[in-house]
C-alpha positions in Angstrom: -13.7 -16.1 7.6 -14.2 -18.9 5.0 -11.0 -18.9 2.9 -12.7 -20.8 0.0 -15.0 -17.8 -0.5 -12.0 -15.6 -1.6 -10.0 -18.5 -3.3 -12.7 -18.7 -6.0 -13.0 -15.0 -6.6 -11.3 -13.0 -9.3 -9.8 -9.6 -8.7 -8.9 -6.9 -11.2 -5.2 -6.6 -12.1 -3.0 -6.1 -9.9 -5.3 -8.3 -7.7 -3.5 -8.5 -4.4 -4.7 -5.1 -2.8 -8.3 -5.7 -4.3 -8.3 -8.9 -2.2 -7.1 -7.1 0.9 -9.7 -4.4 0.5 -12.5 -7.0 -0.1 -11.5 -9.0 3.0 -11.4 -5.9 5.2 -14.8 -4.8 4.0 -16.6 -8.2 4.1 -15.1 -9.6 7.3 -14.3 -6.4 9.3 -16.7 -3.7 7.9 -13.6 -1.5 7.4 -12.7 0.3 4.1 -9.2 0.7 3.0 -7.8 3.3 0.6 -7.8 2.1 -2.9 -4.9 2.8 -5.2 -4.2 2.9 -8.9 -1.0 2.5 -10.6 0.0 4.1 -13.8 1.0 0.6 -15.2 1.3 -3.0 -13.5 5.1 -3.0 -13.2 6.6 -4.0 -9.9 8.0 -0.5 -9.3 4.6 1.3 -10.0 2.9 -1.2 -7.4 5.6 -0.6 -4.9 5.4 3.0 -5.3 1.6 2.9 -4.8 2.0 0.9 -1.5 4.6 3.3 -0.3 2.2 6.2 -0.7 -0.9 4.5 0.4 0.0 2.2 3.1 3.0 3.7 4.7 1.8 7.3 4.3 -1.9 6.8 4.0 -4.7 8.0 6.2 -6.1 4.5 7.0 -4.1 4.0 10.1 -2.0 1.0 9.4 1.2 0.5 11.5 3.9 -2.1 11.1 4.0 -4.9 13.7 6.6 -7.6 14.5 4.1 -10.6 14.6 1.0 -11.1 12.6 -2.5 -11.8 14.0 -5.5 -12.7 12.1 -6.4 -9.9 9.3 -3.0 -8.4 9.5 -1.8 -7.2 6.0 1.3 -9.0 4.8 3.6 -7.1 2.5 5.9 -9.0 0.4 8.9 -8.3 -1.9 11.5 -10.4 -4.0 14.2 -8.1 -3.1 14.7 -5.1 -0.8 15.7 -2.8 -3.6 12.4 -3.4 -5.4 10.2 -2.2 -2.5 7.1 -4.0 -1.2 5.2 -5.1 -4.3 2.7 -7.8 -3.4 0.5 -8.3 -0.4 -2.1 -10.6 1.3 -3.9 -11.2 4.5 -2.7 -13.3 7.3 -5.4 -15.7 8.7 -5.2 -18.8 10.8 -1.4 -19.1 10.4 -1.4 -18.7 6.6 -1.4 -16.0 4.1 -4.2 -15.5 1.5 -3.1 -13.6 -1.4 -4.2 -12.9 -5.1 -2.1 -13.3 -8.2 -3.2 -12.5 -11.8 -3.7 -16.3 -12.5 -5.3 -17.3 -9.2 -5.6 -16.8 -5.4 -3.5 -18.8 -2.9 -3.5 -19.6 0.8 0.0 -20.3 1.9 2.1 -20.6 5.0 4.7 -17.9 5.7 7.6 -20.2 5.4 6.8 -21.2 1.8 6.1 -17.4 0.8 9.5 -16.7 2.0 10.9 -19.0 -0.9 9.4 -16.5 -3.5 9.2 -13.3 -1.3 12.0 -13.2 1.2 11.3 -9.8 2.3 8.1 -9.8 4.5 6.5 -7.0 6.6 3.4 -7.2 8.7 0.9 -4.2 8.9 -2.3 -3.9 10.8 -4.9 -1.3 12.0 -4.5 -0.6 15.7 
């Protein structure tokens, strides 16, 4: 995977899941369930993730350690629920924010998102 291809793209708001879907389709040939929120609030995004990732039909399961193409779920606090995501690749996480895309190591992500879960398709 060429990270620079994804760092330069712009995704619709909220962009993080659109990036995940783009990577899964382009790199793995796999579709993932799209989701829509009523608004772009953190709680709406967390609710959409709960419904679509945790209870969805696409077959993701939580794992302890990430490997390439693992979905990384992120939260600023446990009570907010998981409200941001990215893709683990080559020891770092590619994720999209409204103002741009980043490729960061997990340790630096923990500064902003101390709650991290890893999910992948079996």
